[in-house]
C-alpha positions as CSV (number, residue, x, y, z in Angstrom):
1,M,104.4,106.1,53.6
2,R,101.0,106.4,55.2
3,A,100.7,108.2,58.5
4,V,98.1,110.1,60.6
5,G,99.1,113.4,62.3
6,F,98.2,117.0,62.9
7,R,99.4,120.4,61.9
8,V,97.5,122.4,64.6
9,N,96.4,121.4,68.1
10,G,92.7,120.8,68.7
11,G,89.9,118.2,68.7
12,V,89.9,114.9,66.8
13,E,89.1,116.9,63.6
14,V,92.7,118.1,63.3
15,L,93.9,114.5,62.7
16,E,94.6,113.9,59.0
17,E,96.0,111.2,56.8
18,L,99.5,112.1,55.5
19,D,102.0,110.8,52.9
20,L,105.4,111.2,54.5
21,P,108.9,110.0,53.6
22,E,110.1,106.8,55.2
23,P,112.7,107.5,58.0
24,V,116.2,106.2,57.9
25,P,117.8,104.8,61.1
26,T,120.7,106.7,62.7
27,A,123.2,105.3,65.1
28,G,121.7,103.2,67.9
29,R,118.3,103.0,66.2
30,V,116.4,100.5,64.0
31,T,113.7,101.1,61.3
32,V,110.5,99.2,61.9
33,R,107.7,98.4,59.6
34,V,104.7,98.8,61.8
35,A,101.9,96.2,62.0
36,F,100.0,97.7,64.9
37,A,100.1,100.8,67.0
38,G,98.7,101.2,70.5
39,V,96.5,104.2,71.4
40,N,97.1,106.0,74.7
41,F,95.7,108.9,76.5
42,A,99.0,110.8,76.3
43,E,98.4,110.9,72.5
44,I,95.2,112.8,73.1
45,Q,97.1,115.2,75.3
46,H,99.7,115.5,72.5
47,R,97.0,116.3,69.9
48,R,95.2,118.8,72.3
49,G,98.5,120.8,72.8
50,E,99.3,119.9,76.4
51,F,102.8,119.1,75.3
52,G,103.2,122.1,73.0
53,T,102.5,123.0,69.4
54,P,103.4,120.7,66.5
55,D,107.2,121.0,65.8
56,G,107.9,117.9,63.7
57,P,109.3,118.0,60.1
58,G,107.2,120.4,58.0
59,G,105.3,121.4,61.1
60,V,103.5,118.1,61.4
61,D,103.4,115.9,64.5
62,V,102.6,112.2,64.3
63,P,101.2,110.7,67.6
64,G,101.8,107.1,68.8
65,L,103.9,106.0,71.7
66,E,104.0,102.2,71.1
67,V,104.2,99.9,68.2
68,A,104.8,96.3,67.2
69,G,106.2,95.3,63.8
70,T,109.3,94.0,62.0
71,V,112.8,95.3,61.8
72,V,113.7,96.4,58.3
73,A,117.0,98.3,58.8
74,L,119.7,98.7,61.4
75,G,121.5,101.9,62.3
76,A,125.2,102.0,63.0
77,G,126.3,100.2,66.1
78,V,123.2,98.2,66.6
79,S,123.6,94.6,67.9
80,G,121.3,92.0,69.3
81,L,118.6,92.6,66.7
82,E,118.4,91.6,63.1
83,V,116.4,92.5,59.9
84,G,113.2,90.5,59.9
85,E,112.9,90.2,63.6
86,P,109.5,90.9,65.2
87,I,109.7,93.5,67.9
88,A,107.8,95.8,70.2
89,A,109.0,99.4,70.8
90,Y,108.2,102.4,73.0
91,L,108.5,105.7,71.2
92,P,109.2,108.5,73.7
93,A,109.0,111.2,71.0
94,F,105.8,109.8,69.4
95,G,105.5,108.9,65.7
96,G,103.8,105.5,65.9
97,Y,100.8,106.3,63.7
98,A,102.8,105.5,60.6
99,E,103.7,102.6,58.4
100,V,107.4,102.9,59.2
101,V,109.2,104.3,62.3
102,T,112.6,104.5,63.7
103,A,113.1,103.4,67.3
104,D,115.9,103.8,69.9
105,T,117.1,100.2,70.6
106,R,117.1,101.0,74.4
107,F,113.3,100.9,74.1
108,V,113.0,97.9,71.7
109,R,112.6,94.3,72.6
110,S,112.3,91.2,70.5
111,L,109.0,89.2,70.6
112,R,111.2,86.1,70.6
113,T,111.5,85.4,74.4
114,G,112.7,82.6,76.5
115,A,109.0,81.8,77.1
116,G,108.2,81.6,73.4
117,E,107.2,84.2,70.8
118,A,104.7,86.9,71.6
119,D,101.9,87.8,69.1
120,L,102.4,91.0,67.1
121,A,98.9,92.4,67.8
122,E,99.0,91.6,71.5
123,A,102.6,93.0,71.8
124,A,101.5,96.3,70.4
125,G,99.5,97.0,73.5
126,L,102.4,96.5,75.9
127,P,105.3,99.0,75.4
128,C,103.6,102.1,77.1
129,V,101.1,100.7,79.5
130,F,102.9,97.8,81.0
131,P,106.2,99.6,81.8
132,T,103.9,102.3,83.3
133,A,102.1,99.7,85.4
134,F,105.4,98.2,86.6
135,G,106.6,101.7,87.4
136,V,103.6,102.7,89.5
137,L,103.5,99.4,91.3
138,K,107.1,98.6,91.9
139,D,109.1,101.9,91.8
140,A,106.7,104.6,92.9
141,G,104.3,102.4,94.8
142,R,106.8,100.1,96.5
143,L,104.3,97.3,96.5
144,R,105.1,94.4,98.9
145,E,103.7,90.9,98.9
146,G,100.3,90.6,100.5
147,E,99.5,94.3,100.3
148,D,96.0,95.5,99.1
149,V,95.7,97.8,96.1
150,L,93.1,100.2,94.7
151,I,93.3,101.1,91.0
152,H,91.3,104.0,89.6
153,S,90.3,103.8,85.9
154,A,90.3,100.1,86.4
155,A,89.0,99.3,82.9
156,G,91.6,101.5,81.0
157,G,94.9,100.4,79.5
158,V,97.2,101.0,82.4
159,G,94.5,99.9,84.9
160,S,94.0,96.6,83.1
161,A,97.8,96.1,83.0
162,A,98.3,97.1,86.7
163,A,95.6,94.7,87.9
164,Q,97.4,91.8,86.2
165,L,100.9,92.8,87.3
166,A,99.7,93.4,90.9
167,R,98.8,89.7,91.1
168,E,102.2,88.8,89.5
169,L,104.0,90.9,92.2
170,G,102.1,89.2,95.0
171,A,99.5,91.7,95.9
172,G,96.7,90.6,98.4
173,R,93.3,92.0,97.4
174,V,93.0,94.2,94.3
175,Y,90.1,96.6,93.9
176,G,89.2,99.0,91.1
177,T,87.0,101.9,90.3
178,V,85.4,102.8,86.9
179,G,83.5,105.8,85.7
180,S,80.3,104.1,84.5
181,V,78.2,101.0,85.3
182,E,78.8,99.7,81.7
183,K,82.5,99.2,82.5
184,I,82.1,97.1,85.6
185,P,81.6,93.7,83.8
186,Y,84.8,94.2,81.7
187,A,86.9,95.2,84.7
188,A,85.5,92.3,86.7
189,E,86.9,89.9,84.1
190,L,90.4,91.1,84.9
191,G,90.2,89.4,88.3
192,Y,89.6,92.4,90.6
193,D,88.3,91.4,94.1
194,G,85.8,94.2,93.8
195,V,85.0,96.9,91.3
196,F,83.1,100.1,92.3
197,L,81.8,103.2,90.6
198,R,84.3,106.0,91.1
199,E,81.6,108.3,92.6
200,G,81.3,107.3,96.3
201,F,84.2,104.8,96.1
202,A,85.6,105.7,99.5
203,E,82.5,104.6,101.4
204,R,82.2,101.3,99.4
205,L,85.9,100.5,99.9
206,A,85.6,101.2,103.7
207,A,82.7,98.8,103.8
208,V,84.5,95.9,102.1
209,T,87.8,96.4,104.0
210,G,86.2,96.9,107.4
211,G,87.5,100.4,107.5
212,R,91.2,99.5,107.1
213,G,91.5,100.8,103.5
214,V,94.3,99.7,101.2
215,D,98.1,100.0,101.2
216,L,98.4,101.4,97.7
217,V,96.2,103.6,95.5
218,L,97.0,104.2,91.8
219,D,95.4,107.3,90.5
220,P,95.5,108.7,87.0
221,V,92.3,110.8,87.5
222,G,93.3,113.6,89.8
223,G,91.2,116.3,91.5
224,P,88.6,115.2,94.1
225,I,89.3,111.5,93.5
226,R,93.0,112.1,94.4
227,E,92.1,113.9,97.5
228,Q,89.6,111.3,98.6
229,S,92.1,108.6,97.9
230,L,94.2,109.8,100.8
231,T,91.4,109.0,103.2
232,V,91.3,105.3,102.2
233,L,95.0,104.6,102.9
234,A,95.9,102.2,105.6
235,P,98.8,103.1,107.9
236,F,101.9,103.7,105.8
237,G,99.8,103.6,102.7
238,R,101.0,105.2,99.4
239,L,99.1,107.2,96.8
240,V,100.8,107.2,93.3
241,A,99.7,110.0,91.0
242,Y,100.4,109.3,87.3
243,G,98.0,111.3,85.3
244,D,95.2,113.9,85.2
245,L,92.4,112.3,83.1
246,G,89.8,114.7,84.7
247,R,91.8,117.8,83.7
248,H,91.4,119.3,87.2
249,E,93.0,122.3,88.7
250,Q,96.3,121.6,90.5
251,W,95.6,120.1,93.9
252,T,98.0,120.6,96.8
253,A,98.1,118.1,99.7
254,S,98.7,119.1,103.3
255,V,102.1,118.0,104.6
256,W,100.5,118.1,108.1
257,D,97.9,115.5,107.0
258,L,100.6,113.3,105.4
259,W,102.7,113.5,108.6
260,K,99.9,113.0,111.0
261,G,98.2,110.2,109.0
262,N,101.3,108.1,108.1
263,R,100.6,108.6,104.4
264,T,102.8,109.1,101.4
265,I,102.2,110.6,98.0
266,A,104.5,109.6,95.1
267,G,104.5,110.4,91.3
268,F,105.3,108.5,88.2
269,N,105.9,109.8,84.7
270,I,107.0,107.5,81.9
271,G,108.5,110.4,79.8
272,D,110.8,111.3,82.7
273,L,111.8,107.7,83.2
274,A,112.6,107.3,79.5
275,R,114.8,110.4,79.6
276,R,116.7,109.6,82.9
277,A,116.6,105.8,83.2
278,P,115.9,104.4,79.7
279,E,117.4,101.0,80.7
280,R,114.6,100.5,83.2
281,M,112.0,101.0,80.4
282,G,113.7,98.3,78.3
283,E,113.8,95.9,81.3
284,Y,110.1,96.3,82.0
285,L,109.1,95.9,78.3
286,G,111.2,92.7,78.1
287,E,109.6,91.3,81.3
288,A,106.1,92.1,80.0
289,L,106.8,90.4,76.7
290,R,108.0,87.3,78.5
291,L,104.9,87.2,80.7
292,L,102.8,87.6,77.5
293,A,104.5,84.8,75.7
294,A,104.1,82.6,78.8
295,G,100.3,83.3,78.9
296,R,100.6,85.0,82.3
297,I,99.2,88.4,81.2
298,R,97.1,89.7,78.3
299,P,97.0,93.2,76.9
300,G,93.2,93.5,77.0
301,V,92.8,94.6,73.4
302,T,89.1,95.3,72.9
303,Q,89.1,97.0,69.6
304,T,91.4,97.2,66.5
305,L,90.7,99.9,64.0
306,P,92.4,100.8,60.7
307,L,94.9,103.6,60.8
308,A,92.4,105.9,58.9
309,E,90.1,105.7,61.9
310,A,92.6,107.1,64.4
311,A,90.1,110.0,65.1
312,K,87.5,107.5,66.1
313,A,90.0,105.8,68.5
314,H,90.8,109.1,70.1
315,H,87.1,110.0,70.4
316,L,86.4,106.7,72.2
317,M,89.2,107.2,74.7
318,E,88.6,110.9,75.2
319,T,84.9,110.6,75.9
320,G,85.4,107.6,78.2
321,A,83.4,105.4,75.9
322,G,86.3,103.0,75.3
323,R,87.6,100.3,77.6
324,G,90.7,98.2,77.6
325,K,93.3,98.6,74.9
326,I,92.5,100.1,71.4
327,L,94.9,99.4,68.6
328,L,95.4,100.8,65.1
329,S,96.2,98.3,62.3
330,L,98.6,99.2,59.6
331,T,98.6,95.9,57.8
């Protein structure tokens, strides 16, 4: 089968097209013929070596955390799914940049929902970013109805998802920041009440909120942006850290400042959730697919590239030139 992977860590040049044997499902897993694979920043980190050196079969790692396709085989003990069924799946151990994958059924959900059947291409953009968005808003962020939210990296995959889900969860006003002027129009289409350039965001947010700030900040950027985000929290406000796009040095907050300012810092990591509470991942994916089928959310796919152009997809995301969701097509 065709796949794209890497034998050594490095830049986009280490990605190569491969011919690998098709996997066979073990107990509790299904084999899926992939139609589309989503592209996520964690796959760039994977390629760069931030999760370790390649240790897959033959010393080759295949990126890819989320796919949509059709079930072609069932492992022992699998129920509730059938051969030929269209599904979406989260792959915690990567492997999605391939024509065929196996997936743990705890992270697999049918596209046939009570609200109708979700589209394969759209569904491929859900399994990683929408459970992440649910997690940062509901679990780590403890969002309550009527509260105001600020989302950094507002035009990215998780940011696009979080903006939509915040509305579904009853948020009041939803603001976003982006890294360049070119991304403001796209982010604005997602229904933000205001979108600002990341540089100088604290002053702009103070102006539009009358100095109150927001109840919840979602931050995948890190560094100075994370530190400044504490200053825009309203009383009992929460800051959720869930990434480090800026590759900054570790930043340590002052417990004194948190205590004296009635502020909270929380963290969210999808890999940890998949290891320790896999059922929560499946629930969130199922809910996202129902909302998609009902037309309540959209994955924000802005570009679909052939599998052979995976390096281009990584380049767009790594340099900040991309926006929304990028997919790889394997059809």
